[in-house]
C-alpha positions as CSV (number, residue, x, y, z in Angstrom):
1,V,14.3,-9.7,10.7
2,S,14.6,-10.9,7.1
3,I,11.1,-12.4,7.2
4,D,9.6,-9.2,8.5
5,Q,11.5,-7.1,5.9
6,A,10.6,-9.6,3.1
7,I,6.9,-9.3,3.8
8,N,7.0,-5.5,4.1
9,H,8.9,-5.3,0.8
10,M,6.4,-7.7,-0.9
11,G,3.6,-5.5,0.3
12,T,5.3,-2.5,-1.3
13,L,6.0,-4.5,-4.5
14,S,2.3,-5.5,-4.6
15,K,1.2,-1.8,-4.5
16,L,3.8,-0.8,-7.1
17,A,2.6,-3.6,-9.4
18,D,-0.9,-2.3,-9.1
19,A,0.3,1.2,-10.0
20,L,1.8,-0.2,-13.2
21,K,-1.7,-1.0,-14.4
22,N,-0.5,-3.9,-16.5
23,N,-2.9,-5.8,-18.6
24,K,-3.2,-9.6,-19.3
25,L,-0.7,-9.6,-22.1
26,P,3.0,-9.7,-20.9
27,A,4.3,-8.8,-24.4
28,V,2.2,-5.6,-24.5
29,N,3.2,-4.8,-20.9
30,A,6.9,-5.2,-21.9
31,I,6.5,-2.6,-24.6
32,V,4.4,-0.2,-22.6
33,N,6.8,-0.4,-19.6
34,E,9.8,0.2,-21.8
35,V,8.1,3.3,-23.3
36,R,7.4,4.4,-19.7
37,N,11.0,3.8,-18.8
38,Q,12.3,5.8,-21.7
39,T,10.0,8.7,-20.9
40,G,11.1,8.8,-17.2
41,D,8.1,7.3,-15.6
42,K,9.0,6.8,-11.9
43,R,6.8,3.7,-11.6
44,I,9.4,1.7,-13.5
45,T,12.4,2.5,-11.3
46,E,10.3,2.2,-8.1
47,Y,9.1,-1.3,-9.2
48,K,12.6,-2.3,-10.1
49,A,14.0,-1.2,-6.7
50,A,11.3,-3.0,-4.8
51,Q,11.7,-6.1,-7.0
52,V,15.4,-6.3,-6.1
53,A,14.7,-5.8,-2.4
54,V,12.1,-8.6,-2.4
55,G,14.5,-10.9,-4.3
56,E,17.3,-10.3,-1.9
57,E,15.2,-10.7,1.2
58,L,13.6,-13.9,0.1
59,M,16.9,-15.4,-0.8
60,R,18.2,-14.5,2.7
61,V,15.2,-16.0,4.4
62,F,15.4,-19.3,2.6
63,R,19.2,-19.6,2.2
64,Q,20.2,-17.9,5.5
65,V,23.5,-16.9,4.1
66,Q,24.7,-14.5,1.4
67,G,23.5,-15.8,-1.9
68,S,25.1,-15.6,-5.3
69,E,24.1,-13.1,-7.9
70,S,22.4,-15.8,-9.9
71,E,20.3,-16.9,-6.9
72,V,19.1,-13.3,-6.3
73,K,18.4,-12.9,-10.0
74,Q,16.2,-16.1,-9.9
75,W,14.1,-14.6,-7.1
76,I,13.9,-11.3,-8.8
77,E,12.7,-12.9,-12.0
78,S,9.8,-14.5,-10.1
79,F,8.2,-11.1,-10.1
80,P,8.4,-10.0,-13.8
81,M,7.5,-6.3,-14.4
82,K,6.0,-7.3,-17.7
83,G,3.7,-9.9,-16.0
84,S,0.0,-9.7,-15.9
85,P,-1.5,-8.5,-12.6
86,E,-2.6,-12.1,-12.0
87,Q,1.0,-13.4,-12.6
88,I,2.6,-10.8,-10.3
89,Q,0.1,-11.0,-7.5
90,G,0.1,-14.8,-7.8
91,A,3.9,-14.9,-7.4
92,L,3.7,-12.6,-4.4
93,K,1.0,-14.7,-2.8
94,T,3.1,-17.9,-3.4
95,G,6.1,-16.1,-1.8
96,A,4.0,-15.2,1.2
97,K,2.8,-18.8,1.5
98,L,6.4,-20.0,1.4
99,L,7.3,-17.5,4.1
100,D,4.3,-18.7,6.1
101,G,5.9,-22.2,6.0
102,R,9.2,-20.7,7.3
103,I,7.3,-18.8,10.1
104,S,5.5,-22.1,11.0
105,A,8.9,-23.9,11.3
106,I,10.2,-21.1,13.6
107,N,7.1,-21.2,15.7
108,N,7.2,-25.0,16.0
109,R,10.9,-25.0,17.0
110,W,10.1,-22.2,19.6
111,N,7.1,-24.1,20.9
112,R,9.1,-27.3,21.4
113,S,12.0,-25.7,23.0
114,M,10.0,-23.4,25.3
115,D,7.2,-26.0,26.0
116,T,4.5,-23.6,24.9
117,N,1.9,-23.2,22.2
118,S,2.1,-19.4,21.8
119,G,4.5,-19.2,18.9
120,Y,7.6,-17.1,18.7
121,P,6.8,-13.7,20.4
122,G,6.5,-10.8,18.0
123,I,7.8,-12.6,15.0
124,L,6.1,-10.1,12.7
125,S,5.6,-6.4,13.1
126,P,2.1,-5.1,12.8
127,E,3.0,-3.6,9.4
128,A,4.3,-7.0,8.2
129,K,1.2,-8.8,9.5
130,S,-1.0,-6.3,7.6
131,A,1.0,-6.8,4.4
132,F,1.0,-10.5,4.9
133,N,-2.7,-10.7,5.3
134,S,-3.2,-8.5,2.2
135,L,-0.9,-10.8,0.1
136,I,-2.4,-14.1,1.3
137,G,-6.0,-12.9,1.3
138,N,-8.6,-14.9,3.1
139,S,-7.2,-18.4,2.7
140,G,-7.7,-19.7,6.2
141,R,-5.4,-20.2,9.2
142,R,-1.8,-19.1,8.9
143,A,1.3,-19.7,10.9
144,T,1.3,-16.0,11.9
145,D,-2.1,-16.6,13.6
146,N,-0.3,-18.4,16.4
147,A,2.5,-15.9,16.9
148,Q,1.2,-14.0,19.9
149,I,3.2,-12.4,22.6
150,P,2.7,-14.4,25.8
151,D,1.2,-12.8,28.9
152,G,3.8,-10.9,30.9
153,W,6.2,-10.6,27.9
154,S,6.9,-7.5,25.9
155,V,8.7,-6.9,22.6
156,K,10.8,-3.8,22.3
157,E,11.0,-2.0,19.0
158,R,14.5,-1.3,17.8
């Protein structure tokens, strides 16, 4: 569940980063975003909320236990609001690639234990797959490509 949530949150953060319309100069972005914050621009609080959600979910995926406040803060700082669009989107793409590695490990473990090549069934929701593909771009085969629901199986939404 954390992988799916992390990817969905990252897709949201990506859209909110685009809405900030930052430029290539982080120092200027810091000033502009502070002025926006002081004048009540909702883009700032929306970005901060999504930034925290992404940081917490990524920490859960990779640590698999409750992390410390400093660990969550490290993840959050990976997506600086003052960053250039290239920095923010680059960090999100890297996060997605790291999650792809985790998905691949889950699929490999599933395939070995179930003697199949189909991947863990329904590992990502359709929404998360869409967000994932948007984050990764067209960079070739991904671990999620293998995660198909085997014939005769079904996945129930909760």
